[in-house]
N, CA and C atoms as a LAMMPS dump frame, in Angstrom:
ITEM: TIMESTEP
0
ITEM: NUMBER OF ATOMS
342
ITEM: BOX BOUNDS ff ff ff
-5.0000000000000000e+02 5.0000000000000000e+02
-5.0000000000000000e+02 5.0000000000000000e+02
-5.0000000000000000e+02 5.0000000000000000e+02
ITEM: ATOMS id mol type element x y z
1 1 1 N 289.803 -6.302 -111.798
2 1 2 C 289.519 -6.162 -113
3 1 3 C 289.172 -7.38 -114.055
4 2 1 N 288.303 -7.683 -114.444
5 2 2 C 287.649 -8.736 -115.618
6 2 3 C 288.83 -8.998 -116.266
7 3 1 N 288.706 -10.384 -116.695
8 3 2 C 288.778 -10.408 -118.11
9 3 3 C 288.265 -10.722 -119.255
10 4 1 N 288.776 -10.69 -120.656
11 4 2 C 287.392 -11.196 -121.521
12 4 3 C 286.956 -12.924 -121.21
13 5 1 N 287.777 -13.416 -121.034
14 5 2 C 287.427 -14.708 -120.87
15 5 3 C 286.789 -14.819 -119.887
16 6 1 N 286.608 -14.306 -118.69
17 6 2 C 286.051 -14.65 -117.762
18 6 3 C 284.546 -14.258 -117.621
19 7 1 N 284.372 -12.299 -118.374
20 7 2 C 283.252 -12.236 -118.463
21 7 3 C 282.556 -12.862 -119.628
22 8 1 N 283.28 -13.331 -120.866
23 8 2 C 282.665 -14.796 -121.423
24 8 3 C 282.097 -15.542 -120.734
25 9 1 N 282.926 -16.476 -120.507
26 9 2 C 281.844 -17.875 -119.205
27 9 3 C 281.415 -17.239 -118.456
28 10 1 N 281.163 -15.951 -117.956
29 10 2 C 280.314 -15.789 -116.937
30 10 3 C 278.49 -15.958 -117.759
31 11 1 N 278.847 -15.067 -119.052
32 11 2 C 277.912 -14.451 -120.206
33 11 3 C 277.316 -16.362 -120.437
34 12 1 N 278.258 -16.961 -120.823
35 12 2 C 277.691 -18.19 -121.475
36 12 3 C 277.148 -19.19 -120.241
37 13 1 N 277.784 -19.094 -118.815
38 13 2 C 276.854 -19.881 -117.59
39 13 3 C 275.402 -19.459 -117.764
40 14 1 N 275.457 -17.734 -117.758
41 14 2 C 274.339 -17.029 -117.271
42 14 3 C 273.596 -17.611 -118.276
43 15 1 N 273.847 -17.478 -119.866
44 15 2 C 272.44 -18.02 -120.783
45 15 3 C 272.317 -19.374 -120.6
46 16 1 N 273.158 -20.289 -120.143
47 16 2 C 272.775 -21.655 -120.112
48 16 3 C 271.725 -22.265 -119.041
49 17 1 N 272.146 -21.422 -118.062
50 17 2 C 270.993 -21.221 -116.69
51 17 3 C 269.675 -21.035 -116.787
52 18 1 N 269.597 -19.764 -117.915
53 18 2 C 268.285 -19.22 -118.285
54 18 3 C 267.91 -20.677 -119.081
55 19 1 N 268.667 -20.572 -120.264
56 19 2 C 268.085 -21.83 -121.418
57 19 3 C 267.762 -23.165 -120.677
58 20 1 N 268.12 -23.55 -119.164
59 20 2 C 267.596 -24.602 -118.121
60 20 3 C 266.001 -23.898 -117.896
61 21 1 N 266.098 -23.161 -117.455
62 21 2 C 264.659 -22.9 -116.628
63 21 3 C 263.781 -23.181 -117.961
64 22 1 N 263.802 -22.283 -119.457
65 22 2 C 262.955 -22.364 -120.722
66 22 3 C 262.875 -23.828 -121.008
67 23 1 N 264.381 -24.914 -120.646
68 23 2 C 263.797 -26.336 -121.571
69 23 3 C 262.875 -26.729 -120.132
70 24 1 N 263.723 -26.302 -119.054
71 24 2 C 262.359 -26.807 -118.021
72 24 3 C 260.815 -27.015 -117.978
73 25 1 N 260.378 -25.593 -118.047
74 25 2 C 259.23 -25.217 -118.577
75 25 3 C 258.724 -26.002 -119.637
76 26 1 N 258.837 -26.16 -120.914
77 26 2 C 258.561 -26.74 -121.89
78 26 3 C 258.424 -28.44 -121.362
79 27 1 N 259.236 -29.128 -120.942
80 27 2 C 259.469 -30.068 -120.991
81 27 3 C 258.583 -30.816 -119.937
82 28 1 N 258.514 -30.445 -119.478
83 28 2 C 257.372 -30.71 -117.701
84 28 3 C 256.595 -29.745 -118.183
85 29 1 N 255.796 -29.686 -118.979
86 29 2 C 254.591 -28.845 -119.136
87 29 3 C 253.333 -29.54 -118.701
88 30 1 N 253.484 -30.996 -118.652
89 30 2 C 252.363 -31.843 -118.606
90 30 3 C 252.012 -31.885 -116.783
91 31 1 N 253.111 -31.3 -116.016
92 31 2 C 252.878 -31.331 -115.086
93 31 3 C 251.93 -29.593 -114.676
94 32 1 N 251.193 -29.853 -113.552
95 32 2 C 250.805 -28.251 -112.854
96 32 3 C 252.321 -28.134 -111.716
97 33 1 N 252.475 -28.853 -111.102
98 33 2 C 253.577 -28.625 -110.233
99 33 3 C 254.678 -29.495 -110.222
100 34 1 N 255.816 -28.984 -110.256
101 34 2 C 256.875 -29.997 -109.993
102 34 3 C 257.499 -29.6 -108.506
103 35 1 N 258.787 -30.742 -107.874
104 35 2 C 259.002 -30.604 -106.987
105 35 3 C 260.528 -29.714 -106.592
106 36 1 N 259.695 -28.875 -105.468
107 36 2 C 260.758 -27.785 -105.043
108 36 3 C 261.513 -27.735 -103.907
109 37 1 N 261.366 -29.147 -103.411
110 37 2 C 262.273 -29.512 -102.304
111 37 3 C 262.271 -30.985 -102.185
112 38 1 N 263.787 -31.844 -101.727
113 38 2 C 263.879 -33.023 -102.061
114 38 3 C 264.815 -33.807 -100.323
115 39 1 N 264.299 -34.508 -100.346
116 39 2 C 265.091 -34.897 -99.227
117 39 3 C 266.293 -35.611 -99.131
118 40 1 N 267.391 -36.42 -97.9
119 40 2 C 268.242 -36.046 -98.34
120 40 3 C 268.65 -37.579 -99.025
121 41 1 N 267.196 -38.571 -99.284
122 41 2 C 267.387 -39.833 -100.461
123 41 3 C 266.964 -39.484 -102.309
124 42 1 N 266.888 -37.649 -102.074
125 42 2 C 266.353 -37.72 -103.473
126 42 3 C 264.823 -37.852 -103.724
127 43 1 N 264.222 -37.812 -102.702
128 43 2 C 262.541 -37.883 -102.71
129 43 3 C 262.137 -36.585 -102.976
130 44 1 N 261.159 -36.073 -103.25
131 44 2 C 259.86 -34.805 -103.478
132 44 3 C 259.62 -35.024 -101.882
133 45 1 N 259.685 -33.667 -101.66
134 45 2 C 259.036 -33.507 -100.028
135 45 3 C 257.867 -31.93 -99.975
136 46 1 N 258.129 -31.416 -100.914
137 46 2 C 257.059 -30.272 -101.555
138 46 3 C 257.454 -29.73 -102.877
139 47 1 N 256.272 -29.417 -103.375
140 47 2 C 255.632 -29.157 -104.422
141 47 3 C 255.435 -28.089 -104.582
142 48 1 N 255.717 -27.297 -106.067
143 48 2 C 255.283 -25.72 -105.995
144 48 3 C 255.17 -25.567 -107.556
145 49 1 N 254.389 -24.397 -108.067
146 49 2 C 253.945 -24.458 -109.501
147 49 3 C 255.075 -24.468 -110.761
148 50 1 N 255.201 -25.076 -111.521
149 50 2 C 255.822 -25.416 -112.868
150 50 3 C 256.951 -24.442 -112.706
151 51 1 N 256.066 -23.124 -113.311
152 51 2 C 256.631 -21.906 -113.703
153 51 3 C 257.702 -21.175 -112.846
154 52 1 N 257.067 -21.545 -111.542
155 52 2 C 257.734 -20.737 -110.692
156 52 3 C 259.416 -21.444 -110.722
157 53 1 N 259.189 -23.075 -110.152
158 53 2 C 260.496 -23.701 -109.971
159 53 3 C 261.328 -23.519 -111.586
160 54 1 N 260.717 -23.471 -112.137
161 54 2 C 261.403 -23.949 -113.494
162 54 3 C 262.268 -22.337 -114.03
163 55 1 N 262.154 -21.074 -113.103
164 55 2 C 262.41 -20.139 -113.181
165 55 3 C 263.17 -19.757 -112.07
166 56 1 N 262.738 -19.904 -110.816
167 56 2 C 263.275 -19.262 -109.757
168 56 3 C 264.912 -19.748 -109.606
169 57 1 N 265.084 -21.168 -110.044
170 57 2 C 266.718 -21.408 -109.078
171 57 3 C 267.481 -20.897 -110.418
172 58 1 N 267.259 -21.002 -111.743
173 58 2 C 268.22 -20.111 -112.855
174 58 3 C 267.996 -18.823 -112.925
175 59 1 N 266.948 -18.02 -112.538
176 59 2 C 267.494 -16.613 -111.886
177 59 3 C 268.243 -16.495 -110.686
178 60 1 N 267.846 -17.438 -110.17
179 60 2 C 268.665 -16.855 -108.859
180 60 3 C 270.394 -17.461 -108.481
181 61 1 N 270.573 -19.038 -109.415
182 61 2 C 271.706 -18.46 -109.618
183 61 3 C 272.035 -17.603 -110.838
184 62 1 N 271.625 -16.925 -111.921
185 62 2 C 272.547 -16.124 -112.844
186 62 3 C 272.572 -14.602 -111.963
187 63 1 N 272.013 -14.161 -111.126
188 63 2 C 271.695 -12.986 -110.264
189 63 3 C 273.164 -13.545 -109.736
190 64 1 N 273.073 -13.886 -108.587
191 64 2 C 274.052 -14.374 -107.98
192 64 3 C 275.558 -14.492 -108.811
193 65 1 N 275.759 -14.9 -110.327
194 65 2 C 277.269 -14.713 -110.913
195 65 3 C 277.052 -13.433 -111.543
196 66 1 N 276.054 -12.473 -112.09
197 66 2 C 276.378 -11.486 -112.593
198 66 3 C 276.389 -10.807 -111.079
199 67 1 N 276.092 -10.852 -109.962
200 67 2 C 276.492 -10.088 -108.52
201 67 3 C 277.836 -10.295 -108.6
202 68 1 N 278.652 -11.301 -108.377
203 68 2 C 279.733 -11.85 -107.944
204 68 3 C 280.492 -10.967 -109.184
205 69 1 N 280.945 -10.925 -110.223
206 69 2 C 281.216 -10.266 -111.292
207 69 3 C 281.242 -9.075 -111.094
208 70 1 N 279.411 -8.52 -111.096
209 70 2 C 280.055 -6.927 -110.911
210 70 3 C 280.916 -6.386 -109.652
211 71 1 N 280.397 -7.086 -108.233
212 71 2 C 281.752 -6.809 -107.499
213 71 3 C 282.964 -7.194 -107.732
214 72 1 N 283.666 -7.675 -108.046
215 72 2 C 285.209 -8.148 -108.745
216 72 3 C 285.271 -6.802 -109.771
217 73 1 N 284.562 -6.795 -111.136
218 73 2 C 284.705 -5.318 -111.005
219 73 3 C 285.065 -3.981 -110.29
220 74 1 N 284.448 -3.622 -109.39
221 74 2 C 284.387 -2.518 -109.195
222 74 3 C 284.901 -2.282 -107.454
223 75 1 N 285.627 -3.842 -107.404
224 75 2 C 286.757 -3.411 -106.112
225 75 3 C 288.052 -3.613 -106.688
226 76 1 N 289.014 -2.527 -106.597
227 76 2 C 289.723 -1.905 -106.779
228 76 3 C 290.638 -3.306 -106.559
229 77 1 N 291.937 -3.127 -108.139
230 77 2 C 292.96 -4.592 -107.738
231 77 3 C 293.933 -4.991 -106.439
232 78 1 N 294.588 -3.51 -106.041
233 78 2 C 295.132 -3.523 -104.527
234 78 3 C 294.243 -4.123 -103.545
235 79 1 N 292.945 -4.094 -103.764
236 79 2 C 291.81 -5.21 -102.764
237 79 3 C 291.915 -6.399 -102.844
238 80 1 N 292.057 -6.646 -103.95
239 80 2 C 291.845 -8.309 -104.006
240 80 3 C 293.031 -8.98 -104.161
241 81 1 N 292.717 -10.264 -103.469
242 81 2 C 294.072 -11.271 -103.224
243 81 3 C 293.799 -12.046 -104.444
244 82 1 N 294.369 -11.692 -105.079
245 82 2 C 294.52 -12.897 -106.561
246 82 3 C 293.844 -12.259 -107.888
247 83 1 N 294.158 -13.522 -108.553
248 83 2 C 292.78 -13.112 -109.821
249 83 3 C 291.725 -13.424 -109.821
250 84 1 N 290.611 -12.488 -109.71
251 84 2 C 289.124 -13.387 -109.546
252 84 3 C 288.48 -14.101 -110.553
253 85 1 N 289.373 -14.301 -111.863
254 85 2 C 289.102 -15.482 -112.863
255 85 3 C 288.91 -16.566 -112.619
256 86 1 N 289.336 -16.685 -111.442
257 86 2 C 289.306 -18.311 -110.97
258 86 3 C 288.105 -18.577 -110.347
259 87 1 N 287.905 -17.64 -109.294
260 87 2 C 286.651 -17.305 -108.412
261 87 3 C 285.682 -17.522 -109.166
262 88 1 N 285.273 -16.456 -110.446
263 88 2 C 284.781 -16.19 -111.27
264 88 3 C 284.034 -17.927 -112.17
265 89 1 N 285.257 -18.458 -112.88
266 89 2 C 285.096 -19.628 -113.726
267 89 3 C 284.46 -20.873 -112.869
268 90 1 N 284.791 -20.598 -111.355
269 90 2 C 284.642 -21.662 -110.671
270 90 3 C 283.04 -21.638 -110.243
271 91 1 N 283.159 -20.671 -109.699
272 91 2 C 281.053 -20.187 -109.156
273 91 3 C 280.302 -20.962 -110.664
274 92 1 N 280.741 -19.888 -111.916
275 92 2 C 280.022 -20.15 -113.297
276 92 3 C 279.519 -22.15 -112.934
277 93 1 N 280.743 -23.054 -112.983
278 93 2 C 281.179 -24.412 -113.017
279 93 3 C 280.234 -25.041 -111.967
280 94 1 N 279.934 -24.05 -110.891
281 94 2 C 279.329 -24.97 -109.468
282 94 3 C 278.122 -24.458 -109.999
283 95 1 N 277.601 -23.477 -109.887
284 95 2 C 276.371 -23.137 -110.206
285 95 3 C 275.667 -24.127 -111.563
286 96 1 N 276.131 -24.13 -112.454
287 96 2 C 275.992 -25.431 -113.702
288 96 3 C 275.708 -27.043 -113.308
289 97 1 N 276.729 -26.86 -112.588
290 97 2 C 276.704 -28.503 -111.917
291 97 3 C 275.25 -28.495 -110.854
292 98 1 N 275.366 -27.639 -109.87
293 98 2 C 274.057 -27.24 -109.201
294 98 3 C 272.695 -27.441 -109.913
295 99 1 N 272.596 -27.042 -110.547
296 99 2 C 271.085 -26.447 -111.966
297 99 3 C 271.491 -27.87 -112.652
298 100 1 N 272.152 -28.892 -113.227
299 100 2 C 272.258 -29.907 -113.376
300 100 3 C 271.6 -30.771 -112.653
301 101 1 N 271.945 -30.652 -111.409
302 101 2 C 271.852 -31.918 -110.073
303 101 3 C 270.119 -31.724 -110.262
304 102 1 N 269.606 -30.325 -110.028
305 102 2 C 268.491 -30.041 -109.548
306 102 3 C 267.853 -30.809 -110.877
307 103 1 N 268.17 -30.859 -112.168
308 103 2 C 267.373 -31.163 -112.891
309 103 3 C 267.235 -33.162 -113.115
310 104 1 N 268.553 -33.827 -112.681
311 104 2 C 268.503 -34.876 -112.814
312 104 3 C 267.907 -35.701 -111.873
313 105 1 N 267.084 -34.399 -110.492
314 105 2 C 266.625 -35.224 -109.448
315 105 3 C 265.147 -34.861 -110.371
316 106 1 N 265.071 -33.853 -111.218
317 106 2 C 263.608 -33.721 -111.247
318 106 3 C 262.802 -34.487 -112.346
319 107 1 N 264.279 -34.878 -113.088
320 107 2 C 263.87 -35.868 -114.27
321 107 3 C 263.47 -37.368 -113.831
322 108 1 N 264.22 -37.925 -112.251
323 108 2 C 264.199 -39.492 -111.646
324 108 3 C 262.634 -38.919 -111.066
325 109 1 N 262.187 -37.831 -110.225
326 109 2 C 260.682 -37.792 -110.16
327 109 3 C 259.395 -37.974 -111.214
328 110 1 N 259.811 -36.848 -112.464
329 110 2 C 258.876 -36.912 -113.112
330 110 3 C 258.882 -38.563 -113.781
331 111 1 N 259.691 -39.702 -114.089
332 111 2 C 260.177 -40.906 -114.665
333 111 3 C 258.667 -41.601 -113.576
334 112 1 N 259.434 -40.68 -112.421
335 112 2 C 258.098 -42.284 -111.332
336 112 3 C 256.448 -41.941 -111.03
337 113 1 N 256.676 -40.58 -112.2
338 113 2 C 254.978 -40.318 -112.145
339 113 3 C 254.214 -40.819 -113.029
340 114 1 N 255.272 -41.683 -113.803
341 114 2 C 254.397 -42.338 -114.891
342 114 3 C 253.561 -43.282 -114.836
């Protein structure tokens, strides 16, 4: 069973992820295509449409968090190993950090395009 703080944290994370999609779409409007993939050195290796890339990852991360929260909510407490709040908070922070890293790579790429 989820606690109120876990639900609030997941909802905040989802809102931040979706807001980052909107921000990316608006900030990089001058580009028709932005990187969809980076190599190990952080260089862009494949481009895709801006709208697709701006929304695909935040939407995917958001769906993952919502799905994770739904699974935790519907699995009986006696079948859960410990408190799921820690896992939800950790997953939320990891998704936000991953999106931040992607945005950092995108900012580096955009700066090199000028």
